[in-house]
N, CA, C and O of each residue as an XYZ file, in Angstrom:
904
protein
N      45.266     20.905    -28.789
C      44.825     20.709    -27.721
C      44.862     19.111    -28.368
O      44.185     18.724    -29.320
N      45.605     18.497    -27.771
C      45.701     16.972    -28.528
C      45.099     16.003    -27.316
O      44.866     16.403    -26.175
N      44.896     14.653    -27.796
C      44.617     13.846    -26.898
C      45.778     12.287    -27.371
O      45.958     11.776    -28.476
N      46.389     11.901    -25.943
C      47.297     11.071    -26.465
C      46.493      9.199    -25.494
O      46.106      9.242    -24.326
N      46.451      8.066    -26.214
C      46.398      7.577    -24.951
C      47.421      6.640    -24.547
O      48.277      6.239    -25.337
N      47.360      6.298    -23.403
C      48.194      5.530    -23.032
C      48.209      4.207    -23.836
O      47.242      3.538    -24.199
N      49.983      3.908    -24.099
C      50.275      2.913    -25.097
C      50.313      3.009    -26.495
O      50.565      2.044    -27.216
N      50.032      4.322    -26.971
C      49.755      4.586    -28.590
C      50.324      5.716    -28.872
O      50.123      6.843    -28.420
N      51.084      5.312    -29.688
C      52.403      6.903    -30.190
C      51.606      7.764    -30.244
O      51.641      8.628    -29.367
N      50.622      7.828    -31.279
C      51.072      8.920    -32.036
C      49.215      9.658    -31.053
O      48.293      9.016    -30.552
N      49.398     10.952    -31.169
C      48.222     11.775    -30.688
C      47.311     12.178    -31.665
O      47.546     12.449    -32.842
N      46.106     12.194    -30.986
C      44.933     13.005    -31.752
C      44.717     14.266    -31.505
O      44.347     14.369    -30.336
N      44.781     15.594    -32.192
C      44.275     16.618    -32.495
C      43.041     17.269    -32.492
O      42.492     17.449    -33.579
N      42.320     17.786    -31.111
C      41.065     18.065    -31.275
C      40.881     19.297    -31.249
O      40.005     19.847    -30.581
N      42.015     20.083    -32.269
C      41.318     21.627    -32.463
C      40.125     21.323    -33.858
O      39.955     20.430    -34.689
N      39.495     22.612    -33.518
C      38.232     22.512    -34.216
C      38.354     23.028    -35.714
O      37.251     22.959    -36.257
N      39.270     23.488    -36.495
C      39.646     23.096    -37.745
C      39.040     21.753    -38.771
O      38.934     21.907    -39.988
N      38.709     20.575    -38.148
C      38.451     19.431    -38.355
C      37.669     18.764    -37.438
O      37.195     19.581    -36.648
N      37.401     17.875    -37.250
C      36.545     16.798    -36.776
C      36.994     15.972    -36.054
O      36.166     15.063    -35.992
N      37.970     15.722    -35.372
C      38.625     14.584    -34.722
C      37.785     13.697    -33.986
O      37.006     14.051    -33.101
N      38.095     11.746    -34.652
C      36.887     11.313    -35.021
C      38.098      9.904    -34.477
O      38.875      9.335    -35.244
N      37.925      9.590    -32.841
C      38.404      7.960    -32.688
C      37.315      6.840    -32.896
O      36.108      6.730    -32.676
N      38.497      5.926    -33.518
C      37.907      4.680    -34.288
C      38.363      3.489    -33.549
O      39.457      2.970    -33.770
N      37.605      3.097    -32.755
C      38.304      2.159    -32.091
C      37.202      0.640    -31.952
O      36.105      0.382    -31.457
N      38.546     -0.274    -32.910
C      37.068     -1.156    -33.773
C      37.540     -2.678    -32.495
O      36.635     -3.505    -32.604
N      38.142     -2.956    -31.905
C      38.257     -3.860    -30.816
C      37.160     -3.508    -29.640
O      37.743     -2.956    -28.707
N      35.404     -3.695    -29.342
C      34.804     -3.780    -28.454
C      35.130     -3.792    -27.119
O      34.364     -3.151    -26.399
N      35.952     -4.281    -26.651
C      35.996     -4.289    -25.206
C      36.945     -2.714    -25.088
O      36.720     -1.913    -24.181
N      37.622     -2.561    -25.776
C      38.725     -1.546    -25.697
C      38.508     -0.023    -25.408
O      38.942      0.829    -24.633
N      37.081     -0.184    -27.035
C      36.142      0.849    -26.945
C      35.542      1.118    -25.720
O      35.632      2.172    -25.091
N      35.180      0.528    -25.538
C      34.428      0.479    -23.918
C      35.259      1.006    -22.612
O      34.762      1.638    -21.680
N      36.321      0.702    -22.710
C      37.255      0.836    -21.908
C      37.568      2.737    -21.780
O      37.635      3.637    -20.943
N      37.673      2.504    -23.171
C      37.897      4.022    -23.844
C      37.315      4.928    -23.505
O      37.889      5.919    -23.054
N      35.515      4.807    -23.672
C      34.384      5.924    -23.380
C      34.427      6.014    -21.760
O      34.533      6.993    -21.021
N      34.327      4.854    -21.530
C      34.346      4.664    -19.734
C      35.769      5.857    -19.346
O      35.351      6.915    -18.874
N      37.267      5.777    -19.493
C      37.988      6.497    -19.099
C      37.687      7.783    -19.434
O      37.774      8.581    -18.501
N      37.330      8.252    -20.579
C      37.338      9.542    -21.237
C      36.145     10.481    -20.113
O      36.432     11.620    -19.746
N      34.864      9.810    -19.692
C      33.735      9.767    -19.552
C      33.813     10.300    -17.319
O      33.421     11.075    -16.447
N      34.594      9.166    -17.619
C      35.144      9.927    -15.450
C      36.006     11.046    -15.891
O      35.972     12.012    -15.129
N      36.967     11.189    -17.195
C      37.619     12.956    -16.199
C      39.275     12.313    -15.192
O      40.083     12.869    -14.448
N      39.112     10.985    -15.694
C      40.315     10.709    -14.384
C      41.720     10.830    -14.581
O      42.559     10.748    -13.684
N      42.072     11.139    -16.473
C      43.374     11.597    -16.949
C      44.069     10.122    -16.332
O      43.375      9.129    -16.114
N      45.498     10.167    -16.103
C      46.347      8.950    -15.998
C      45.319      7.990    -14.701
O      45.536      6.779    -14.660
N      44.641      8.364    -14.070
C      43.947      7.408    -13.036
C      43.225      6.097    -13.729
O      43.236      4.930    -13.338
N      42.379      6.877    -15.287
C      41.187      5.769    -15.342
C      41.539      4.562    -16.077
O      42.502      4.523    -16.843
N      40.763      3.573    -15.849
C      40.871      2.616    -16.629
C      41.789      2.242    -17.636
O      42.350      1.173    -17.875
N      41.829      3.666    -18.327
C      42.764      3.341    -19.736
C      43.389      4.385    -19.745
O      42.947      5.168    -20.585
N      44.389      4.822    -19.073
C      45.056      6.108    -18.678
C      45.380      7.073    -20.113
O      46.134      6.767    -21.037
N      44.737      8.046    -19.998
C      45.130      9.317    -21.497
C      45.837     10.450    -20.692
O      46.226     10.424    -19.524
N      45.904     11.457    -21.620
C      46.278     12.406    -21.065
C      45.905     13.631    -22.189
O      46.136     13.242    -23.333
N      45.352     15.102    -22.117
C      45.298     15.691    -23.004
C      46.519     17.256    -22.283
O      46.630     17.972    -21.288
N      47.341     16.950    -23.996
C      47.995     18.014    -23.721
C      47.727     19.134    -24.500
O      46.795     19.065    -25.300
N      48.660     20.587    -24.366
C      48.158     22.324    -25.067
C      49.928     22.023    -25.173
O      50.853     21.562    -24.504
N      49.697     22.518    -26.247
C      51.463     22.615    -26.352
C      52.310     21.433    -26.172
O      52.427     20.422    -26.864
N      53.047     21.908    -24.743
C      54.470     20.558    -24.121
C      53.540     20.729    -22.726
O      54.059     20.336    -21.681
N      52.163     21.309    -22.670
C      51.759     21.009    -21.102
C      50.521     20.233    -21.502
O      49.835     20.154    -22.521
N      50.502     19.433    -19.722
C      49.468     18.530    -19.906
C      48.257     19.201    -19.000
O      48.426     19.762    -17.917
N      46.901     19.001    -19.739
C      45.976     19.986    -18.956
C      44.693     18.391    -18.254
O      44.500     17.320    -18.829
N      44.269     18.722    -17.323
C      43.521     18.005    -16.568
C      41.773     17.993    -17.801
O      41.219     18.767    -18.583
N      41.635     17.099    -17.449
C      40.025     16.884    -18.378
C      38.599     16.864    -17.560
O      37.455     16.608    -17.937
N      39.074     17.192    -16.444
C      37.841     17.431    -15.437
C      37.135     18.434    -15.992
O      37.642     19.544    -16.158
N      35.771     18.124    -16.370
C      34.406     19.082    -16.870
C      34.737     19.776    -17.957
O      34.325     20.902    -18.236
N      35.928     18.720    -18.952
C      36.195     19.411    -20.146
C      34.803     18.885    -21.388
O      34.176     19.549    -22.213
N      34.772     18.041    -21.171
C      34.194     16.773    -22.099
C      32.084     16.989    -21.674
O      31.531     17.022    -20.575
N      31.687     17.054    -22.602
C      29.668     16.964    -22.651
C      29.618     15.441    -23.398
O      29.847     15.533    -24.604
N      29.477     14.676    -23.137
C      29.277     13.387    -24.035
C      27.844     13.189    -24.170
O      27.037     12.810    -23.321
N      27.627     13.592    -25.687
C      26.127     12.919    -26.186
C      25.968     11.504    -26.194
O      25.970     11.119    -27.363
N      25.813     10.443    -25.283
C      25.782      8.578    -25.790
C      24.651      8.651    -26.469
O      24.631      7.586    -27.086
N      23.666      9.261    -26.750
C      22.316      8.841    -27.200
C      21.682     10.093    -28.101
O      20.762     10.714    -27.569
N      21.928     10.327    -28.859
C      21.603     11.268    -30.366
C      20.074     11.879    -30.289
O      19.609     13.009    -30.436
N      19.643     10.871    -30.055
C      17.857     10.837    -29.769
C      17.353     11.712    -28.398
O      16.234     12.225    -28.395
N      18.262     11.838    -27.247
C      18.137     12.562    -26.288
C      19.251     13.557    -25.900
O      19.802     13.527    -24.799
N      19.557     14.474    -26.914
C      20.914     15.566    -26.461
C      20.524     16.034    -25.554
O      19.520     15.640    -24.959
N      21.333     17.139    -25.177
C      21.116     17.439    -23.460
C      20.611     19.154    -23.884
O      21.470     20.036    -23.861
N      19.712     19.358    -24.115
C      19.311     20.980    -24.304
C      19.062     21.421    -22.550
O      19.524     22.537    -22.314
N      18.666     20.996    -21.795
C      19.036     21.298    -20.587
C      20.446     21.327    -19.640
O      20.381     21.597    -18.440
N      21.440     21.086    -20.169
C      22.778     21.255    -19.449
C      23.007     22.899    -19.529
O      23.028     23.681    -20.480
N      23.160     23.056    -18.178
C      23.139     24.050    -17.522
C      24.380     25.117    -18.386
O      24.267     26.298    -18.715
N      25.807     23.948    -18.616
C      26.692     24.810    -19.355
C      25.910     25.796    -20.590
O      26.386     26.898    -20.861
N      24.825     25.340    -21.206
C      24.642     25.438    -22.988
C      23.304     26.237    -22.259
O      23.311     27.455    -22.437
N      22.271     25.742    -21.539
C      21.440     26.851    -21.620
C      21.233     28.188    -20.994
O      20.522     29.126    -21.355
N      22.332     27.996    -19.576
C      22.854     28.892    -18.823
C      23.592     30.026    -19.030
O      23.624     30.941    -18.207
N      24.427     30.038    -20.481
C      25.324     31.128    -21.164
C      24.239     31.551    -22.160
O      24.349     32.697    -22.595
N      23.162     30.779    -22.609
C      22.062     31.523    -23.725
C      21.192     32.184    -23.069
O      20.484     33.005    -23.652
N      21.061     31.918    -21.538
C      19.903     33.152    -20.762
C      20.945     34.220    -20.373
O      20.615     35.290    -19.862
N      22.514     33.796    -20.703
C      22.607     35.341    -19.766
C      22.952     36.210    -20.967
O      22.829     37.434    -21.020
N      23.345     35.503    -21.804
C      23.695     36.478    -23.449
C      22.407     36.797    -23.719
O      22.422     37.776    -24.465
N      21.036     36.370    -23.423
C      19.822     36.903    -23.958
C      19.483     38.020    -22.995
O      18.977     39.001    -23.540
N      19.677     38.102    -21.461
C      19.488     38.719    -20.976
C      20.056     40.411    -20.741
O      19.539     41.472    -20.392
N      21.495     39.912    -21.182
C      22.699     40.840    -21.946
C      22.084     41.869    -22.991
O      22.083     43.075    -23.242
N      21.738     41.069    -23.296
C      21.290     41.875    -25.019
C      19.765     42.614    -24.683
O      19.284     43.104    -25.705
N      19.031     42.765    -23.625
C      17.829     43.209    -23.202
C      18.575     44.155    -22.759
O      18.659     45.128    -23.508
N      19.245     44.206    -21.625
C      20.395     45.612    -21.092
C      20.722     45.723    -21.780
O      21.242     44.607    -21.770
N      21.177     46.301    -23.104
C      22.151     46.787    -23.711
C      21.401     47.717    -24.367
O      21.768     48.825    -24.757
N      19.697     46.902    -24.525
C      18.922     48.199    -25.739
C      17.384     48.814    -24.748
O      16.276     48.393    -24.418
N      18.332     50.196    -24.577
C      17.517     50.708    -23.230
C      15.663     50.595    -23.847
O      14.719     50.603    -23.057
N      15.490     50.491    -25.479
C      14.154     50.627    -25.730
C      12.870     49.250    -25.583
O      11.681     49.097    -25.307
N      14.134     48.440    -25.998
C      13.559     47.074    -25.583
C      13.512     46.360    -24.104
O      12.627     45.569    -23.780
N      14.664     46.782    -23.208
C      14.250     46.380    -21.520
C      12.911     47.469    -21.112
O      11.849     47.073    -20.632
N      13.238     48.904    -21.422
C      11.657     49.719    -21.362
C      10.522     48.489    -21.189
O      10.076     47.890    -20.211
N      10.259     48.414    -22.795
C       9.198     47.676    -23.210
C       8.900     46.582    -22.293
O       7.736     46.289    -22.021
N       9.898     45.968    -21.808
C       9.596     44.532    -21.154
C       9.127     44.420    -19.447
O       8.467     43.612    -18.793
N       9.996     45.939    -19.088
C       9.749     45.878    -17.621
C       8.615     46.734    -17.443
O       8.125     47.011    -16.348
N       8.199     47.159    -18.594
C       6.488     48.013    -18.142
C       5.833     46.844    -18.590
O       4.756     46.816    -17.997
N       5.939     45.820    -19.369
C       5.394     44.707    -19.557
C       5.164     43.940    -18.238
O       4.005     43.905    -17.825
N       6.122     43.327    -17.533
C       6.441     43.320    -16.517
C       5.842     43.495    -15.049
O       5.626     42.652    -14.179
N       5.581     45.347    -15.077
C       5.109     45.489    -13.973
C       3.609     45.387    -14.450
O       2.867     45.124    -13.504
N       2.927     45.531    -15.716
C       1.678     45.095    -15.780
C       1.234     44.215    -15.591
O       0.008     44.151    -15.502
N       2.107     43.022    -15.427
C       1.587     42.091    -14.919
C       1.381     41.845    -13.791
O       0.375     41.281    -13.360
N       2.883     42.480    -12.773
C       2.605     42.209    -11.472
C       1.381     42.416    -11.004
O       0.667     41.661    -10.343
N       1.106     43.956    -11.561
C      -0.258     44.780    -10.760
C      -1.550     44.025    -10.619
O      -2.373     44.007     -9.704
N      -1.493     43.267    -12.036
C      -2.967     42.781    -12.535
C      -2.812     41.708    -11.881
O      -4.015     41.531    -11.690
N      -2.277     40.734    -11.313
C      -2.082     39.967    -10.477
C      -2.094     40.304     -8.967
O      -2.767     39.633     -8.185
N      -1.249     41.479     -8.523
C      -1.712     42.059     -7.454
C      -2.986     42.549     -7.077
O      -3.487     42.436     -5.958
N      -3.725     43.362     -8.545
C      -5.321     43.767     -7.895
C      -6.049     42.437     -7.832
O      -7.127     42.672     -7.286
N      -5.957     41.090     -8.151
C      -6.808     40.245     -7.897
C      -7.038     39.416     -6.803
O      -7.855     38.610     -6.358
N      -5.458     40.214     -6.439
C      -4.993     39.408     -4.492
C      -5.968     40.188     -3.430
O      -6.249     39.722     -2.326
N      -6.476     41.538     -3.966
C      -7.378     42.276     -3.236
C      -8.257     41.484     -3.079
O      -8.146     41.045     -1.934
N      -9.366     40.889     -3.757
C     -10.351     40.330     -3.478
C      -9.841     39.180     -2.391
O     -10.692     38.860     -1.562
N      -9.048     38.776     -2.337
C      -8.269     37.456     -1.025
C      -8.552     38.090      0.859
O      -8.745     39.153      1.448
N      -8.469     37.242      1.036
C      -8.687     38.620      3.099
C      -7.200     38.538      3.714
O      -6.931     39.357      4.594
N      -6.392     37.781      3.390
C      -5.187     38.623      3.998
C      -4.553     39.489      2.815
O      -5.196     39.841      1.826
N      -3.006     39.831      3.077
C      -2.151     40.750      2.385
C      -1.699     39.964      1.344
O      -2.248     38.862      1.368
N      -1.033     40.079      0.579
C      -0.498     39.454     -0.643
C       0.375     40.262     -1.644
O      -0.101     41.357     -1.944
N       1.535     39.939     -2.207
C       2.820     40.796     -3.055
C       3.813     40.210     -3.133
O       4.583     39.615     -2.378
N       3.741     40.394     -3.945
C       5.320     39.709     -4.944
C       6.411     40.141     -4.066
O       6.573     41.306     -3.704
N       7.351     38.882     -3.654
C       8.595     39.502     -2.931
C       9.525     39.892     -3.703
O      10.286     40.577     -3.020
N       9.987     39.814     -5.065
C      10.910     39.994     -5.357
C      10.255     40.823     -6.995
O       9.118     40.908     -7.457
N      11.227     41.178     -7.351
C      11.118     42.518     -8.573
C      11.439     41.271     -9.532
O      11.991     40.197     -9.294
N      10.830     41.870    -10.831
C      10.758     41.458    -12.055
C      11.911     41.421    -12.621
O      12.613     42.429    -12.698
N      12.384     39.886    -13.249
C      14.180     40.065    -13.845
C      13.651     38.989    -14.653
O      12.815     38.105    -14.466
N      14.761     39.508    -16.070
C      14.901     38.961    -17.192
C      14.811     37.608    -17.291
O      14.110     36.946    -18.056
N      15.857     37.119    -16.150
C      16.419     35.530    -16.041
C      15.295     34.998    -15.776
O      14.646     34.357    -16.603
N      14.791     35.297    -14.078
C      13.680     34.507    -13.527
C      12.452     34.465    -14.461
O      11.706     33.510    -14.246
N      12.055     35.374    -15.536
C      10.832     35.225    -16.809
C      11.144     34.275    -17.443
O      10.255     33.463    -17.699
N      12.488     34.032    -17.920
C      12.692     32.968    -19.176
C      12.799     31.438    -18.617
O      12.516     30.379    -19.178
N      13.403     31.751    -17.067
C      13.739     30.415    -16.336
C      12.119     29.827    -15.988
O      11.782     28.648    -15.877
N      11.207     31.129    -15.852
C      10.135     30.765    -15.301
C       9.017     29.711    -16.056
O       8.272     28.853    -15.582
N       9.319     30.314    -17.840
C       8.203     29.993    -18.912
C       9.471     28.955    -19.233
O       9.733     28.662    -20.399
N       9.880     28.671    -18.635
C      10.805     27.177    -19.477
C      11.641     27.298    -20.982
O      11.920     26.334    -21.696
N      12.020     29.000    -21.324
C      12.709     29.151    -22.265
C      14.066     28.450    -22.700
O      15.170     28.137    -22.255
N      13.495     28.412    -23.544
C      14.799     26.862    -24.299
C      14.391     26.718    -26.168
O      13.524     27.380    -26.738
N      15.118     25.881    -26.687
C      15.700     25.671    -27.869
C      13.843     24.968    -28.381
O      13.277     24.061    -27.772
N      13.358     25.595    -29.413
C      11.871     24.795    -29.747
C      12.216     23.549    -30.362
O      12.524     23.503    -31.553
N      12.177     22.292    -29.455
C      12.328     21.056    -30.426
C      10.501     20.685    -30.955
O       9.464     21.255    -30.617
N      10.770     19.306    -32.051
C       9.345     19.495    -32.840
C      10.056     18.143    -32.621
O      11.268     18.041    -32.815
N       8.999     16.702    -32.057
C       9.475     15.352    -32.253
C       9.307     14.865    -33.938
O       9.648     13.740    -34.305
N       8.882     15.629    -34.632
C       9.005     15.036    -36.026
C      10.257     15.630    -36.746
O      10.345     15.339    -37.939
N      11.141     16.337    -36.269
C      11.937     16.468    -36.957
C      12.608     15.659    -36.839
O      12.529     14.953    -35.833
N      13.883     15.338    -38.164
C      14.757     14.356    -38.481
C      16.192     14.242    -37.847
O      16.918     15.202    -38.107
N      16.744     13.250    -37.062
C      18.516     13.316    -36.323
C      18.864     14.544    -36.679
O      18.902     15.539    -35.956
N      19.186     14.432    -38.109
C      19.726     15.467    -38.425
C      19.813     17.226    -38.503
O      20.604     18.071    -38.921
N      18.813     17.193    -37.994
C      18.191     18.462    -38.108
C      18.207     18.910    -36.378
O      18.836     19.805    -35.814
N      17.471     18.130    -35.962
C      17.641     18.495    -34.581
C      19.534     18.440    -34.059
O      20.052     19.465    -33.617
N      20.446     16.976    -34.219
C      21.971     17.872    -34.396
C      22.102     19.213    -34.613
O      22.557     20.040    -33.822
N      21.658     19.407    -35.788
C      22.566     20.930    -36.960
C      21.889     22.302    -35.479
O      22.433     23.339    -35.101
N      20.679     21.713    -35.060
C      20.070     22.892    -34.469
C      20.577     22.721    -33.015
O      20.582     23.662    -32.220
N      21.021     21.418    -32.693
C      21.960     21.709    -31.290
C      23.585     22.560    -31.019
O      24.031     23.380    -30.217
N      24.152     21.697    -32.360
C      25.240     22.366    -32.350
C      25.054     24.261    -32.567
O      25.740     25.017    -31.880
N      24.076     24.780    -33.572
C      23.687     26.212    -33.269
C      23.687     26.679    -31.672
O      24.139     27.696    -31.147
N      23.124     25.740    -31.213
C      22.556     26.054    -29.563
C      23.437     26.057    -28.866
O      23.342     26.883    -27.958
N      24.987     25.014    -28.888
C      25.720     25.120    -28.555
C      27.426     26.388    -29.248
O      28.508     26.679    -28.738
N      26.787     26.718    -30.477
C      27.173     28.591    -30.543
C      26.578     29.374    -30.048
O      27.163     30.457    -30.022
N      25.311     29.361    -29.458
C      24.885     30.676    -28.887
C      25.570     30.598    -27.694
O      26.101     31.508    -27.057
N      25.514     29.582    -27.488
C      26.141     29.498    -25.792
C      27.793     29.888    -25.906
O      28.360     29.986    -24.818
N      28.343     30.043    -26.716
C      30.009     30.053    -26.835
C      30.704     28.758    -26.578
O      31.929     28.773    -26.696
N      30.128     27.654    -26.252
C      30.811     26.315    -25.459
C      32.138     25.838    -26.224
O      32.377     25.327    -27.318
N      33.027     26.336    -24.895
C      34.386     25.987    -25.539
C      34.700     24.498    -25.031
O      35.801     24.034    -25.327
N      33.760     23.684    -24.250
C      34.227     22.402    -24.105
C      34.138     21.456    -25.029
O      33.578     21.924    -26.020
N      34.530     19.957    -25.214
C      34.471     19.232    -26.036
C      32.960     18.766    -26.046
O      32.221     18.727    -25.062
N      32.640     18.416    -27.356
C      31.266     17.850    -27.822
C      31.905     16.812    -28.427
O      32.573     16.621    -29.443
N      31.148     15.679    -26.699
C      31.875     13.846    -27.361
C      30.851     13.059    -27.874
O      29.877     12.684    -27.222
N      31.140     12.728    -29.419
C      29.311     11.977    -29.185
C      29.808     10.864    -29.415
O      30.963     10.679    -29.799
N      28.923      9.962    -29.185
C      29.208      8.121    -29.211
C      28.631      7.328    -30.291
O      27.445      7.136    -30.025
N      28.960      6.792    -31.382
C      29.148      5.774    -32.394
C      27.744      7.087    -33.114
O      26.584      6.679    -33.171
N      27.946      7.989    -33.404
C      27.095      8.846    -34.219
C      27.018      8.328    -35.134
O      25.942      7.747    -35.271
N      27.772      8.224    -36.009
C      28.080      7.363    -37.067
C      26.679      6.357    -37.545
O      26.018      6.392    -38.583
N      26.593      5.764    -36.724
C      25.663      4.501    -37.144
C      24.424      5.261    -37.332
O      23.627      4.554    -37.949
N      23.960      6.355    -37.067
C      22.940      6.924    -37.342
C      22.520      7.714    -38.426
O      21.356      7.982    -38.723
N      23.852      8.170    -39.160
C      23.609      9.395    -40.406
C      24.209      8.337    -41.469
O      24.784      7.261    -41.305
N      23.789      9.192    -42.824
C      24.344      8.556    -43.721
C      25.824      9.481    -44.365
O      26.197     10.586    -43.971
N      26.337      8.797    -45.230
C      27.835      9.440    -45.574
C      27.514     11.141    -45.840
O      27.989     11.933    -45.026
N      26.742     11.633    -46.933
C      26.036     13.035    -46.875
C      25.902     13.444    -45.671
O      26.653     14.376    -45.385
N      25.073     13.011    -44.688
C      24.667     13.532    -43.204
C      25.923     13.815    -42.281
O      26.123     14.851    -41.648
N      26.730     12.687    -42.328
C      28.100     12.881    -41.786
C      28.712     14.475    -41.804
O      28.896     15.198    -40.825
N      28.994     14.817    -43.385
C      29.710     15.629    -44.045
C      28.642     16.721    -43.684
O      29.108     17.702    -43.105
N      27.845     16.723    -43.825
C      26.814     17.962    -43.153
C      26.826     18.798    -41.809
O      26.952     20.009    -41.624
N      26.651     17.722    -40.917
C      27.344     17.519    -39.612
C      28.496     18.083    -39.419
O      28.649     18.845    -38.464
N      29.718     17.749    -40.476
C      30.718     18.067    -40.238
C      31.039     19.983    -40.155
O      31.587     20.687    -39.307
N      30.385     20.279    -41.479
C      30.456     21.378    -42.248
C      29.997     22.356    -40.955
O      30.675     23.324    -40.613
N      28.793     21.975    -40.314
C      28.087     22.946    -39.004
C      29.162     22.990    -38.048
O      29.640     23.947    -37.438
N      29.514     21.479    -38.037
C      30.359     21.772    -36.743
C      31.518     23.076    -37.069
O      31.369     24.202    -36.597
N      32.624     22.702    -37.918
C      33.176     23.862    -38.697
C      32.641     25.226    -38.559
O      32.906     26.299    -38.017
N      31.891     24.749    -39.199
C      31.170     26.842    -39.301
C      30.933     27.219    -37.668
O      31.176     28.410    -37.468
N      30.707     26.822    -37.010
C      30.137     26.905    -35.170
C      31.478     27.600    -34.865
O      31.613     28.746    -34.435
N      32.216     26.923    -35.090
C      33.821     27.068    -34.624
C      33.886     25.954    -32.911
O      34.499     26.232    -31.880
N      33.016     24.719    -33.200
C      33.248     24.272    -31.769
C      34.093     22.732    -32.018
O      34.395     22.065    -33.007
N      34.266     22.607    -30.585
C      34.973     21.359    -30.722
C      34.337     20.216    -30.249
O      33.781     20.094    -29.157
N      34.479     19.140    -31.387
C      33.443     18.045    -31.552
C      34.356     16.698    -31.619
O      35.062     16.511    -32.609
N      34.329     15.830    -30.620
C      35.061     14.323    -30.589
C      34.134     13.785    -31.374
O      33.136     14.457    -31.632
N      34.293     12.355    -31.953
C      33.691     11.169    -31.925
C      34.188     10.469    -32.021
O      35.185     10.292    -32.721
N      33.454      9.565    -31.078
C      33.782      8.148    -30.602
C      33.404      6.794    -31.321
O      32.430      6.381    -30.691
N      33.642      6.071    -32.142
C      33.082      5.310    -32.986
C      33.669      4.200    -32.953
O      34.887      4.300    -33.102
N      33.081      2.648    -32.744
C      33.352      1.527    -32.807
C      33.074      1.076    -34.268
O      33.994      0.262    -34.343
N      32.595      1.029    -35.230
C      32.235      0.582    -36.556
C      33.157      1.153    -37.177
O      33.368      2.366    -37.162
N      34.083     -0.080    -38.064
C      35.064      0.334    -38.956
C      34.402      1.645    -40.081
O      33.221      1.870    -40.346
N      35.309      2.163    -40.447
C      34.409      3.228    -41.833
C      35.809      3.540    -42.478
O      36.832      4.044    -42.014
N      35.407      2.956    -43.973
C      36.452      3.462    -44.699
C      35.952      4.563    -45.913
O      36.400      4.565    -47.060
N      34.871      5.536    -45.356
C      35.180      6.391    -45.939
C      35.768      7.233    -46.416
O      36.804      6.568    -46.382
N      36.121      8.245    -46.908
C      36.812      9.543    -46.416
C      36.256     10.651    -46.496
O      35.727     10.696    -47.607
N      35.996     11.978    -45.703
C      35.604     12.780    -45.217
C      36.733     14.318    -45.391
O      37.192     14.685    -44.310
N      36.976     14.796    -46.089
C      37.789     15.934    -46.622
C      38.224     16.768    -45.319
O      39.404     17.113    -45.253
N      37.301     17.131    -44.226
C      37.167     17.521    -43.159
C      37.217     16.784    -41.653
O      36.963     17.236    -40.537
N      37.612     15.575    -42.056
C      37.589     14.403    -40.919
C      38.921     14.317    -40.080
O      39.757     14.890    -40.778
N      39.309     14.036    -39.336
C      40.956     13.987    -38.929
C      40.873     12.616    -37.963
O      40.602     12.715    -36.766
N      41.128     11.369    -38.589
C      40.885      9.670    -37.826
C      42.011      9.481    -37.319
O      43.045      9.248    -37.946
N      41.883      9.571    -36.111
C      42.950      8.112    -35.366
C      42.514      6.739    -35.518
O      41.603      6.592    -34.703
N      42.716      5.611    -36.181
C      42.381      4.397    -36.166
C      43.117      3.067    -35.095
O      44.156      2.510    -35.452
N      42.467      2.728    -33.898
C      42.684      1.737    -33.825
C      41.920      0.238    -33.961
O      40.832      0.003    -33.435
N      42.745     -0.805    -34.821
C      41.983     -1.718    -35.123
C      41.736     -3.289    -34.231
O      42.294     -3.345    -33.136
N      41.240     -4.047    -34.506
C      41.602     -5.070    -33.625
C      42.794     -5.925    -33.074
O      42.697     -6.804    -32.217
N      44.132     -5.447    -33.821
C      44.935     -5.929    -33.426
C      45.596     -5.234    -32.766
O      46.794     -5.518    -32.786
N      45.230     -4.188    -32.005
C      46.187     -2.975    -31.598
C      46.515     -2.087    -32.360
O      47.064     -1.061    -31.957
N      46.279     -2.283    -33.418
C      47.325     -1.121    -34.422
C      46.965     -0.068    -34.343
O      45.809      0.189    -34.006
N      48.009      1.000    -34.682
C      47.287      2.368    -34.410
C      47.597      2.940    -36.116
O      48.639      2.783    -36.753
N      46.381      3.602    -36.547
C      46.590      4.713    -37.882
C      45.759      5.796    -38.090
O      45.951      6.547    -39.046
């Protein structure tokens, strides 16, 4: 997949063999491009753009997941946690011994609660049978987050979370480099490549550092592309 911006001849390769970076130094243009990609309007956006797969143009609707604030990562994003819950449920169903143990525990819990209900005057019972997915949701199953963890640790954990969900959309981080050292950027890149995720960085500040697994397209304040 490649990204092209209207008025600029070069395209940015979005494949996951390297981390693509779109670095736009003019703040007004940067804001318009961010707004346009977020809108998913392609050629109708404020700054028209297109996604290309080979010679075919593809719609960007529902293709991007934006992270504007790295300190508030989208842990509850349905496309992520929903896939992890489904995968975990499939793992339980595929292992008979584990499934039987969990179902037995669920039945014991239901029976114990029902026995307490007998002390009440009316009749009470569970309307639905115990299910793994409902159990995981009821007890808010998700990634364990420690507020004292460093930003990079949380970012790495988030990339692993996206990998567990087999996330195929484009993860778009806005001005992420502002919060990371050069070494941390490299470590973030390595995890993204190892996880085979599609990650795109949108950056406003000039960065002359060279990273082996970074693929950058730069548009300077004179709107010159390099």
